[in-house]
N, C-alpha and C positions, 0 to 999 in steps of 0.2 A: 640207428639210422632209419628215418621214416621212408616209407615207400613212395614211389612217384606215380603210382596209378592205383585206383580203387574201383571196385565194382559193388554197387549197393542197390537196394530198393528204397525208393522214397515214397512215403504215403502221407496223404493229406485228406482230411475231411473238413469242409468249410461250413460256415454258418448258414449259407445259402441252401444247404442240404441237396445239392445237385447229385451227390453220391461220393464214393471213396475213390480218390485219385491214386493209382498205383503205377509207378514208373520204374523201369529197369535203367540205371544210370551208370555212366562211366565218367570218372573224374581223373584228370592228370594234372600234375603240377611240375613246372620246370622253372628254375630260378625265381621262385616265388610267384609265378604267374599261373593261375588256375584255368583249365579248359574243361569242357564237358561235352558229353553226347547223350542224347535221350534215346534209348532202345525201345523195346516193346512197352506200351503203356495203355492203360485202360481206365475209364471211369465207370465204376460198378454202382449202378443206381440202387438206392435203398428200396426194399419192399415196403409196402403201405404200413405194415406192422411196426417196423423200425422208424419210419418217418413220424408216425404218431407218437411213438415213445420220445424221440429226440425233440419233437416240437414242444412237448409238454413237460419235459424233465426239469425245466426251470422251476416248477412248482412242486417237485417231489420232496418227500421227507428225507432225512439223512439215511435212514435205513433203506428206503427205495432207491436212493442214489447209489448206495453200496451194492445193491443187487444189480442195478442197471450197469454199473462199472464192470462187475464181474461178467455179466452176460455179454456186454459189448466187447470186452476183451476177448472172449471166446469167439464171438462172431467175427471180429476184425482179424484175429489170428488165423482163423480158417480161411478167410477170403485171401490173405496174403499168402498162406501156404499153398493154396490152389493156384494162384497166379504164378508162383515159382514153379510149380509142377507142370502146369499147362505149357509154359514157355520154356521148359527144359533148362532152367537156370541153375548153374552150379558155381561152386567156390566163391560165394559171396563174402564180402568183408563184413557186411551188416545190413539189417533192415532198419531204416531211420523213419520213425513214425511220429507224426504230430498228435494223433488221437483226435477226439472230437470235443470241442469246447462246449461245456454245459453251463458253467458259471464263470464269470470274469468280473471280479470285484477288487481290483488292485488297491483302491482307496481303503479297502478293509483288510488288505494283506492276504487276499485269497483269490485263487483261480483254480478251476478244475477242468482237466482234459481227461475224459474217460478213454478206456481202451489202452491204457499204459501200465497195467498191473505187471509185476515181474513175470507172472506165469506165461505172458505172451511169447517169451523166448522158447519155453517148452512146446507151446502149441505149434509154433512155426518150425522149430528145430534149428534156429539161427540166432546169432547175436543180434539183439535189438537195442538200438539207442532211441530213447523216447523221453516224454515229459520234460520238454525244453523250457517251459515258462515258469515253473514253480520257484526255482532258485532266484530268478530275476526279481520276482515279487518279494521274496524273503530279503533281498538286498535293497528293497525300497523302490524298485522299478515298476513299470507298468506291465511287464511281462509281454509286451507287444508294442509295436510290431517286431518280429524277429528276422524277417526276410531281408532287411536292408544290408546286412553284412554280405549276403549273396549278391545283392545288387552291385555293391562296391567291387566284389571280387570277380564277378562274371559279366557284368553289364556296365562297365565303367564308361563306355563310349557315349552313353546317354546322359544328358543333363538331369533328366528326371526319370524315375521308374514309378509308374502308376498302376496299381492293382484295382480292378473293378470286380470285386467279388461280393460277398455278403455285405461288406463295407468297402468304401474306397480308402486306400492308403497310399502315401506318397513317400518317396525316398530320394534324397539328393545330397551333394556335398555343399557345405557352407563353412567357410573359414577353416578348411582342413579337417572338419568333422563331418561324419555322416549324420544327417538329420532325417527323421522319419516320424510319421504320426498318422493316426486315422483321421479321415476327413469327414465323412458322413456315411449313413447307410446307403446301400444300393440295392442289390438283389434281394436282400431280406425284406425290402418294402415293395419293390417292383414285382417280385414273384408272388407276394402275398395278394396283391390286387389282381394279378393275372389269374391266380388260383380261383378268385371269386367269379371269374368268367368261365371257369371249367378248364383253364389252360395251365400247363406247367410253367410257362413263362411267356413274355410278350415277344414273339419272334421278330428280330430286327427292329423292335420298338414301333411297329406299325400301328398298334392300338394307341399307344401314347401319342404318336404323330397325329392321329385322328381327333384327339381331344383338344380342349382349350385351356389356357392358363387361367387359374383363379387367383387374381392378384392379391386378395386379402390373405388367402392360405399361403401363398408364396412369401409374402411379407412376414407372416407369423413363423413359418419354418425358418426363414433366415435370421429371425431374431432369438432363436433358441440359445440358451446360455453357453452350451458347449462350444459353439462356433466362435465365441469371443475369448475362449481360453488359450493360453500359450501352450506350445508343446514342451515336454512330452505329454501326449494324451492318447487314449485308446477308448474303443467302443466295444460294448457287448450287446447281446440280444436284449439285455434288461433295459437298455436305453430305448430301443425301438418299442418295446412293449409299454414302457411307462411314459414315454414322451412323444414319440412319433405317431403311433397309431391313435392314441386318444385325441391328438390334435387334428389329424387328417379326418377322423371319423366324426368330428363335430360338424363337418361341412356335408350337407345333403346335396352333393353333386355327382355327376356321372363318374364311373370308374375310369373311363377314358380321360376325363379332366383331372382326376387325381393323379393318374400316371403321368400325364403331360406336365402337370405342375411340379410333380416330384423330380422328374427328369430335369426341368429347368433349375430346380433347387440344387440338385447334384452338381450340375454344370457351373453354377454360380459359385458354389463352395469350393470346387476344384480350382477355379480361376483365382479366387481370393486367397487360397492357400499358398500360392506360388509367389515368392518375392520377385522372381525374374520371370517375365511373361513370354520369353522366347527361348529358342534352342530345340533340342530334340527330346521327345518324351516317348518312352516305351510304354505301351499299354497292354496289359495282360489281364487274365481272369475272364469269367463268363460274360461280364458286361461289355467286353470288347466286341462282342457280336451284335450289340444294341446300336445299330446304325444311327438311329435318331439321337441317342445320347452322344455319340461321337460328333455328330454334326452340331449339336448345341455347345459341346465343349469347344469345338473349333470357332464357333461364333464368339465366344467370350475370350479366346486365345488365338486371335488371328495370325499372330507372328510365330506360333509354336508349330513345329513339325511333329505331327502325331503319327507314331509308327506302331502298327500292329505286327507282331512277328509271325513266324510260321506256326501252324496250328499246334504242334507238339509243345512248343515253348509257351504259346498263349495259354493253353489249357493245363499244362503241367508245371508251370514255373514254380508254384509254391512247393509241390512235391520235389521238384528238382533242388530247390534251395534247402528244404529240410533234410534232403540227402546230403548236401554239403555240410550243414550244420553237424550232422551225425559223424561225417568224416573228420571234421575238425575236432569234435569231441574225442574221437578215437586217437587223435594226435595230441590231445590235451592242449589245443590252441584256442585262442579267444574265439568265440562264436556268437557273443552277444555284446553289443556296444552300448555303453552307458549314455553316450551322447543321444542315443535313439530312445532308450527306455526310461532314463532318469535314474538308474540304479547307482549304488555307491561307486561302482567301478566296472570296467570291462571284465568280463569273466567267461569261463568255459562251462557251458550248461548242458544238462541232459544226463539221464541215468542210463548206464550200460548194464544190460541184463543178458546173461549167458545161459544157454540150456545146460542142464547137468549132463555130464559125460556118462 
């Protein structure tokens, strides 16, 4: 008989490199209906040494990646162990960790999330459920996005769930199936150009607001092949480095104009991705603080009610859902939907690592 309540830690590190999201989570299920509470939670920023490593790891050799994975697993394990200790957390069912994506090439049957080596369970001293994407890619799927099953189970009152993180991705029901896919880069690009101004990010989008749209650049961005593809589809940092940055950097325009133009591009692509342009849309992720981006989204979706949740849900929604994915894995229940990823079948993904007694 399965339990009706679970206490886990959810851990997420996104491509925008904001830091490591760690959240103490409580899940309960009654008559097949799931509920959650987010307890203590924290985003632990990366020190400059790790930021530099993670930004450049895309170009590492296989041996360098092996060493990086080993070092990051140690680093991540110690951060999680310290979070548990500082917050006095006991009797956990599991730590459910996404790791950090370095390579994502589902078209080549390959995806790599570092920080998921089995020894992480020893470092933390808890059962760890991790490496959720690999099996899906082996089954012919995109390995992403994985959050939509959590959208269905925890946020079903919304017509759409939109995440504005390193990339934007959308999740919704269509003909009885959950559909989800990546839309476009967001913070991977916006933060990159804010960094060139000596800032970590463009606070509330005020720098982008001060710029002007470059229509030629906007047309070229909107003409990129990826946007014409049907779902399932997903994006990785490779796409940004090979396609987005070379295109934008061909234009000798002010950074403010690059930011304004890219915000317009994001907004247009989000609107184009929705078959139904009305209803309720939950918006989460760091991009939900970008007031100017939300305004431009509203311009293109005037009949959509755009809802930004409480700060814990906004900032820790992905950690929350990876916590749920881990719980479903412990129950051997489906936690990845083939309608979302394109895999051969729905399946139960993730590796369960237990510390030695």
